[in-house]
C-alpha positions, 0 to 999 in steps of 0.5 A: 761062741760061748755055750752061755751065749748059745743058751741064752739065744736058745732060751730067747727062742724058746721063750719068744715060741712060747709066748707067741702060743701064750697069746693066741691062745683062746684064754688069751683072746677070752681077756683081750676081748673083755679088756675091749668091751671094757674100753668101748663102755668107757668110750661111750661114758666119756662120749656121752658126757662130752655130748652133754658138756657140749649141749650144755655149753650150746644152753650157756651161749643161747641166754648170753646172747639173749641176755646181750641183746636185753642190755642192748634193748633197755640202752638204745631205749633209754638212748631214745628217750633220752633223744626224746627228751632233749627234742621235747625240750628244745620244741618247747623253748622253741614255742615259748620264744 
């Protein structure tokens, strides 16, 4: 085994051990806590926006249903009036004969 490989291994172990110590320090935990808090605030903002969009979509859907019901009602009313006029015209025709 060469000294170069042995030194690289020892350096890796030392760096890994120091890295674990740094990552588990109180300051590092404080950074993790602040980052997690920022992510949670971001999540709350996204959820609020999603709720607003969902409510707006519901309102749009209800308005669209109302519009279609009004159109169908008007169409049925026109068809009824047209049929009524045909029947009246037929009745008048029958009376004159």
